[in-house]
N, C-alpha and C positions, 0 to 999 in steps of 0.2 A: 503494499499498500504507499510505503513511505516512496517508493520508486515512481509511483503513479504521480504524488502530490510534487515531484521534484521536478515531471515531467510537465506538467502543469505548470507549475510555476514558471520553469522554462518558456512555455509560450505565451506566458503573462508579460516577464520584463522581456523576451527579446524582440527583437524586430519580425516582423512577417516576412519572410523572403521568398514564399509561394504563394502569399497573397491566400484566398480564400482556402485552399489546398489545406493549409496549416491547421485552419480555426477547422475544419470538418475532418480533422483523424481523430480516429477514436481512441477513447482513455478505457473503457470499459462497455460489456454488449450481455445483456441479460435475454434471452431469447432474440427476440428482434429489436429489442431498442438500445440505440447507444447513446452514451455520454460523450462529447468529443472535444476535445481542446476548446473549441470557439465557446461554448455553454457554460464549461468551468472557468475561462477567461470573464466571461460577463459577468458571471456570481463573485468574482473574488472582487469586493471593494480594493481601489485608485490608492486607499490611503494606508495598509497595512505596511509591515516591514517586508521584508523577502523572508524573516524568521516564522510572522507572524501569517504570512499567506500563506507559508506551509504548511503549517496545522489549519488554517482552514479550510484548506483545496483537500487534505486529508479525511477532515470534520466531514467534509461538502459531500464527497464523496461516498464516505461509506453511509451517511442519509439519503444517496440517492440510491443506492443500491438497495437498503431496507426500504425504499419507502418504492421500488420498483417489484420487489417481491413480496411485498403484502399487494399491490396493485393487479397482479398474475393470480394470485391466491383469491384473491375479492372477484374478480373475472370468473375463476375456473365455478370457484362456489355459491356465488348468488344468483337466484333466480334473473330472467328479462324483467319482470317487474320489479325487484328487489334493486338491478342495476339503472333501471329508466330515472336519472334524477335531474330531468330537463324540468319539472314543475320547480323543486328544488333552488334549480340552479338562477330560474328567473325571478323565483322570491327573494332569494340570496342580491340577485342584480337590480331588482325594484330598491331592495333598503337602502343598498351600497349607495347607487346614485341618487334617493332624497337623503340621506346621512351625507353626502359631501355637499350638495346642493346649499342644506341648512347651514353646516359649517361655512358654506365661502359666503355665504350672507349674513351670516353672525359676524363672520369677521370684517366684512366690508362695512357692516355698519356699525357696528359697536366699538372693534377693536381699535379702530384714527379715535373713538371716542373716550377711552379708558385712559385717565391722564395723568401723569406722575402725581401729584397731588392726591388723587385716587386709594394713586399703590401705595405712597407712602402713609397715610390717612391709616387704609387697612393694615401696613406694618407695625405703623405704631400699637393700632387696638389690640389686637392677635400677636404680639411678638414672641410670646410663651411659645405658639404654635409651630416655630421657625428655629427652635433651637437644634442647632448640631448634632449629628446621631455618629459623627466620626471628624477628626481635623481638615482644619482644609488650608491651605497656601500657596502665596502666591512667592515666583523665585522666576529661575532658567535650572534647564534639565539638559544634558547634551550626553550623548553615547559615542564615542570614537574606538574606531578598530586599534588595539596595540600598535598596530605599525602606523598610527599618524606621525607627521611630524608639526614639530614645535609646540611642545602637549606644555612646556614651561610659560609656552607665552598664555596657551589657555585656562591653566589653572590662577593662570594675571585676570583675562577677560572674566571670565565667566563669574570673577569677587565680586566686581567693577560697580559700580552705580555710577560710573560717567556714563553719558548718552555718545560720546565717538569712542566708546571702548565697545558699550553695546554692538556699534555698526560694524567693528572688526570681528566680534563676535561672531556677527553675523556670515560676515564674507567667508570668515574662515572655515564656518559649519558649514556651508552650502559646500565648500568642496571635499570636508575632510568627515563631516557627521556624518553616522548610520541614523541617530534621532536627532533633533533640534527643538527645544520648545522654551519660547522668554513670553510668559503669561507673568507679567508684569502687571496689566491691566484687566485680569480676571483672576480668579480663584481656581483651584484642581483639588479635590480632594487628594487625602494625599496618599491613600491608596492606589492612585492612578498613577502615582510616580512609582511608588513600591514595587509594583505590579513589573516593573522593567527593570528592578534592580536583580543580581545575579544572586544576593541572599536579601530576602526580606527582611526589613526592620522589626524589630518587636517594640512593643512599650514606643508605640509611637509618638503618644503626646511627650513621655520622658526626654526623647528624642528631637523634640522638634523646639521643646524650651530650650534644651544644651548644644544645640548644633546648628550654627548656622550657616555653615558649607559641610558638603558629604563629597569627598571624593575614594572610590572602591573599582579594585579592578576584577577579572577572571582571568582564563587562558586567550582569551579574544577582544576581550575588551574594555575600555577605564571608561568609568560613569564620573557626571559630577552633578552634583546638586548643590543649586546657594539659593536659602531659603530668606527671602525679601520683607514678608510679612505673613503672622497665619491666625488663627482661631482654633481653638480646643475643642472638643466633644461637650456638650452640654452649654457651651456659649449660645448666644441669640447669633443665628445667622445672619451677615453684611446684607444691607436690600440690596445689592446688585446680586449677590449669588441666589435668589429666591426671585426676582422683580419677576420673570417669567410664568412662575410659578403659581405668581399672587396674582398676575394678568391672568391666565387659566384661570385660577376661582374665579375672578370677578366674572369672565365672561361664562362662566356654566350657570353663576347666579342669572346672570340674565337669559339664559339659554330658554330656559321653560317656557315666560313671556317670551318672547321673542318668537318663538317656531309658531305656538299658537297664534299669536297676532297674522305672525305669515300666509298661516294657512286660512286664515278668517280673509285677508285683504286678499290671495288668492281665488278663496271660492264666489267673494262678492265681485271681482274683476271678470271672472267668467260669467255668471250672471249675467253682466251690464252687455257682454260681448257676444251674447247667447253665444256661448259655449258649452254651456249644459243642456242637455235635453232629456226633460221628463216623459215618461211612457207611462 
């Protein structure tokens, strides 16, 4: 399976020299159904690293195989009546389209009208509902291979608060980094960084309070973390960290009222335009 994943990864990250023929190359065949390189390439998010792409590809292939095997058994063992899902599919399609239309109208009508003052008021009134369940940080995180040049310069740049040094850091990382993230203007959970380290940090709150900088290595890479700001678990989350959540809450509060009014307006409009005929 790892060989298949590596092949899939190569098809994703390498140039397609043979045009569509490469996209159509098979990876797995179950009876008459084929999973191609192109299908897998389309499924793998472009934002993933090479290592994460391999993991994703392996998982996708395994899920595809299991799904096809189950589908084959279903085709063999269900009666024609049980396999007739046209009515269910049509009902699902209708429900999905209605939901998407309602959501689109809701966002167009109300989303721009939810003001910053509304969000701040809800945040202030309900701040105990926005206590953090885990630490969050702002900072810089860089992964470079062991062979990366000018490590001493990198050690200086990733610690710096100077804007010119941040520009130099970005230029360096563009050329050399496997992963590079400057999150000085937004918060990340510490777990989002921790999962990329070769050894996960335990007692994270104690670590965050006592370490502004962290540098560690494994056989392949060097890892650099600079923590500029932090909030610990059970502290009230910063407004910017929960703003989108509050906006969704405020939108949802207006949703039922809006949908009821939308249905009424559409009904009245249809009557007026004589689009409804009663027999």
